Z-matrix of the N, CA and C atoms (Angstrom, degrees):
N
C 1 1.502
C 2 1.536 1 109.12
N 3 1.283 2 115.01 1 154.37
C 4 1.442 3 120.75 2 178.73
C 5 1.560 4 108.48 3 -72.74
N 6 1.347 5 111.95 4 120.00
C 7 1.473 6 116.45 5 -175.16
C 8 1.564 7 114.07 6 -63.46
N 9 1.328 8 114.07 7 -32.50
C 10 1.450 9 119.33 8 -179.27
C 11 1.532 10 111.58 9 -67.05
N 12 1.296 11 117.86 10 -33.32
C 13 1.463 12 121.74 11 -178.84
C 14 1.547 13 111.17 12 -68.48
N 15 1.279 14 117.57 13 -22.14
C 16 1.475 15 120.48 14 179.91
C 17 1.551 16 113.96 15 -100.44
N 18 1.320 17 115.79 16 -1.65
C 19 1.468 18 118.84 17 -171.60
C 20 1.494 19 113.98 18 -76.76
N 21 1.302 20 115.76 19 121.48
C 22 1.477 21 122.87 20 170.68
C 23 1.534 22 107.43 21 -106.97
N 24 1.309 23 117.43 22 131.33
C 25 1.435 24 120.36 23 -179.43
C 26 1.515 25 108.95 24 -124.03
N 27 1.363 26 117.17 25 152.35
C 28 1.469 27 120.61 26 178.85
C 29 1.551 28 109.38 27 -75.32
N 30 1.304 29 112.12 28 168.98
C 31 1.445 30 123.13 29 -177.55
C 32 1.540 31 112.93 30 -47.64
N 33 1.283 32 116.73 31 -53.65
C 34 1.448 33 121.35 32 -172.63
C 35 1.515 34 110.51 33 -63.28
N 36 1.362 35 117.25 34 -39.04
C 37 1.434 36 120.28 35 -178.03
C 38 1.515 37 109.75 36 -71.72
N 39 1.336 38 119.76 37 -40.59
C 40 1.455 39 123.03 38 178.32
C 41 1.504 40 109.03 39 -62.84
N 42 1.343 41 117.24 40 -45.91
C 43 1.447 42 121.23 41 178.59
C 44 1.509 43 112.46 42 -55.92
N 45 1.352 44 115.11 43 -41.61
C 46 1.447 45 120.53 44 178.17
C 47 1.568 46 113.51 45 -64.93
N 48 1.345 47 113.97 46 -40.14
C 49 1.471 48 119.50 47 175.53
C 50 1.572 49 111.59 48 -60.14
N 51 1.307 50 115.56 49 -39.45
C 52 1.415 51 121.58 50 -178.36
C 53 1.515 52 115.70 51 -88.90
N 54 1.301 53 114.07 52 -5.44
C 55 1.502 54 121.10 53 -176.30
C 56 1.521 55 112.77 54 57.75
N 57 1.345 56 114.28 55 43.64
C 58 1.455 57 124.98 56 176.59
C 59 1.507 58 109.95 57 -118.59
N 60 1.307 59 117.61 58 158.10
C 61 1.440 60 119.34 59 170.35
C 62 1.498 61 109.55 60 -72.71
N 63 1.328 62 117.92 61 146.94
C 64 1.480 63 119.71 62 171.35
C 65 1.498 64 116.08 63 -51.87
N 66 1.354 65 115.26 64 -37.27
C 67 1.455 66 118.72 65 -179.61
C 68 1.584 67 110.72 66 -67.07
N 69 1.314 68 117.99 67 -38.06
C 70 1.441 69 121.53 68 178.76
C 71 1.516 70 110.33 69 -65.66
N 72 1.327 71 114.15 70 -43.24
C 73 1.479 72 118.77 71 -179.75
C 74 1.536 73 110.86 72 -65.26
N 75 1.330 74 116.97 73 -40.31
C 76 1.487 75 121.17 74 179.16
C 77 1.532 76 107.48 75 -64.05
N 78 1.318 77 118.91 76 -40.85
C 79 1.447 78 121.37 77 179.50
C 80 1.505 79 111.14 78 -62.23
N 81 1.340 80 117.89 79 -40.03
C 82 1.457 81 121.25 80 179.00
C 83 1.532 82 110.13 81 -62.81
N 84 1.355 83 118.33 82 -37.26
C 85 1.449 84 121.94 83 176.61
C 86 1.526 85 109.18 84 -67.46
N 87 1.360 86 117.74 85 -46.15
C 88 1.473 87 121.20 86 -178.19
C 89 1.537 88 111.58 87 -63.27
N 90 1.333 89 116.12 88 -32.60
C 91 1.443 90 121.97 89 -178.61
C 92 1.562 91 110.91 90 -83.43
N 93 1.276 92 116.50 91 -0.05
C 94 1.460 93 121.98 92 179.05
C 95 1.497 94 115.73 93 77.19
N 96 1.299 95 118.91 94 14.93
C 97 1.467 96 125.24 95 -179.69
C 98 1.522 97 113.11 96 -80.93
N 99 1.319 98 116.74 97 -28.30
C 100 1.490 99 118.68 98 178.67
C 101 1.564 100 108.39 99 -135.62
N 102 1.262 101 115.79 100 146.92
C 103 1.489 102 118.11 101 178.26
C 104 1.583 103 110.26 102 -87.99
N 105 1.305 104 114.40 103 150.84
C 106 1.437 105 121.88 104 178.35
C 107 1.507 106 108.73 105 -153.08
N 108 1.320 107 118.20 106 159.59
C 109 1.447 108 123.78 107 173.88
C 110 1.535 109 103.80 108 -98.39
N 111 1.330 110 118.55 109 122.65
C 112 1.430 111 122.70 110 175.30
C 113 1.516 112 110.96 111 -81.26
N 114 1.360 113 115.02 112 133.38
C 115 1.470 114 123.81 113 177.38
C 116 1.529 115 106.66 114 -121.60
N 117 1.306 116 117.54 115 108.35
C 118 1.450 117 121.13 116 -179.48
C 119 1.543 118 109.30 117 68.33
N 120 1.327 119 114.29 118 -152.44
C 121 1.434 120 118.14 119 -174.88
C 122 1.515 121 114.80 120 -77.58
N 123 1.372 122 115.70 121 -36.70
C 124 1.488 123 118.23 122 -173.68
C 125 1.559 124 113.16 123 -124.80
N 126 1.277 125 117.91 124 -12.27
C 127 1.433 126 120.08 125 -177.05
C 128 1.521 127 114.21 126 -72.62
N 129 1.305 128 117.20 127 140.73
C 130 1.463 129 122.99 128 177.72
C 131 1.512 130 110.45 129 -134.39
N 132 1.399 131 114.72 130 137.87
C 133 1.406 132 118.40 131 175.31
C 134 1.537 133 105.88 132 -121.04
N 135 1.335 134 115.16 133 145.36
C 136 1.493 135 122.03 134 -178.83
C 137 1.497 136 112.03 135 -120.83
N 138 1.317 137 115.77 136 136.08
C 139 1.467 138 120.84 137 172.47
C 140 1.523 139 107.45 138 -86.52
N 141 1.356 140 113.96 139 109.14
C 142 1.460 141 120.42 140 -169.90
C 143 1.531 142 112.15 141 -55.59
N 144 1.330 143 118.89 142 -49.44
C 145 1.446 144 121.10 143 -177.40
C 146 1.514 145 111.43 144 -60.80
N 147 1.299 146 118.91 145 -38.63
C 148 1.497 147 121.99 146 179.20
C 149 1.463 148 109.89 147 -63.51
N 150 1.346 149 118.08 148 -51.33
C 151 1.488 150 121.61 149 -179.57
C 152 1.497 151 111.56 150 -59.20
N 153 1.300 152 117.87 151 -45.64
C 154 1.459 153 121.84 152 179.09
C 155 1.515 154 110.55 153 -60.15
N 156 1.325 155 116.52 154 -44.90
C 157 1.462 156 119.98 155 178.50
C 158 1.514 157 113.44 156 -60.98
N 159 1.322 158 116.73 157 -45.77
C 160 1.479 159 122.49 158 179.25
C 161 1.551 160 109.33 159 -59.05
N 162 1.310 161 116.18 160 -51.33
C 163 1.419 162 120.66 161 -175.88
C 164 1.572 163 111.59 162 -65.18
N 165 1.319 164 117.46 163 -36.16
C 166 1.436 165 121.96 164 175.12
C 167 1.532 166 111.05 165 -63.57
N 168 1.319 167 114.99 166 -43.15
C 169 1.473 168 120.01 167 -179.30
C 170 1.553 169 111.04 168 -66.47
N 171 1.339 170 116.30 169 -40.97
C 172 1.504 171 120.11 170 178.11
C 173 1.554 172 109.38 171 -65.90
N 174 1.316 173 117.49 172 -38.19
C 175 1.449 174 119.55 173 178.61
C 176 1.529 175 112.07 174 -63.66
N 177 1.335 176 115.19 175 -43.31
C 178 1.433 177 121.88 176 178.34
C 179 1.497 178 110.38 177 -61.19
N 180 1.334 179 117.13 178 -46.86
C 181 1.490 180 121.10 179 178.04
C 182 1.507 181 112.31 180 -60.60
N 183 1.339 182 115.72 181 -44.25
C 184 1.468 183 119.84 182 178.67
C 185 1.555 184 110.93 183 -60.66
N 186 1.342 185 114.72 184 -41.96
C 187 1.419 186 119.25 185 -179.82
C 188 1.501 187 111.40 186 -62.81
N 189 1.340 188 115.76 187 -43.92
C 190 1.465 189 121.26 188 179.05
C 191 1.535 190 112.43 189 -60.98
N 192 1.386 191 112.51 190 -43.40
C 193 1.474 192 115.97 191 175.66
C 194 1.479 193 114.39 192 -61.48
N 195 1.295 194 116.02 193 -41.25
C 196 1.470 195 120.98 194 179.66
C 197 1.540 196 111.54 195 -65.09
N 198 1.323 197 117.45 196 -38.15
C 199 1.422 198 119.17 197 176.14
C 200 1.542 199 112.74 198 -67.93
N 201 1.295 200 113.80 199 -37.52
C 202 1.488 201 120.06 200 178.42
C 203 1.541 202 108.06 201 -64.96
N 204 1.329 203 116.34 202 -46.28
C 205 1.428 204 120.14 203 -177.96
C 206 1.531 205 110.04 204 -62.81
N 207 1.344 206 117.62 205 -42.02
C 208 1.466 207 120.79 206 176.52
C 209 1.561 208 111.81 207 -60.27
N 210 1.314 209 114.61 208 -40.93
C 211 1.500 210 118.29 209 -179.78
C 212 1.520 211 109.51 210 -66.33
N 213 1.322 212 117.13 211 -42.86
C 214 1.454 213 119.05 212 178.77
C 215 1.530 214 111.61 213 -63.92
N 216 1.320 215 117.12 214 -38.40
C 217 1.455 216 121.27 215 -179.93
C 218 1.561 217 110.04 216 -64.35
N 219 1.339 218 114.20 217 -39.42
C 220 1.478 219 118.19 218 179.66
C 221 1.523 220 110.04 219 -67.20
N 222 1.339 221 118.45 220 -30.39
C 223 1.437 222 126.02 221 -178.38
C 224 1.528 223 112.65 222 -85.00
N 225 1.350 224 114.97 223 -4.63
C 226 1.477 225 117.99 224 -179.46
C 227 1.514 226 112.25 225 85.44
N 228 1.320 227 119.38 226 12.21
C 229 1.431 228 122.16 227 -175.61
C 230 1.487 229 114.80 228 -80.42
N 231 1.326 230 117.55 229 -20.78
C 232 1.450 231 120.53 230 179.29
C 233 1.518 232 107.44 231 -136.35
N 234 1.325 233 114.96 232 149.57
C 235 1.453 234 121.56 233 177.59
C 236 1.468 235 108.40 234 -113.33
N 237 1.314 236 116.49 235 123.82
C 238 1.472 237 121.09 236 178.73
C 239 1.538 238 110.50 237 -103.98
N 240 1.321 239 117.03 238 139.65
C 241 1.481 240 119.30 239 -179.18
C 242 1.519 241 110.53 240 -66.67
């Protein structure tokens, strides 16, 4: 089996991989933006492949929206201040 697919990492390690502060990553979990496995009262574990996939998908969607907005602006469909 692919070792990365089974890898669960703690909050600090995942924050380091994403170059985020642990507090920001914890807030994203609390806000329901990212999934995590809760361990005890404060511990969190993250499935690396799942988080990477979600973030990649969100980046692709944001890029597609930005391209669509740019196209609409070029066509006069939106007015920007």
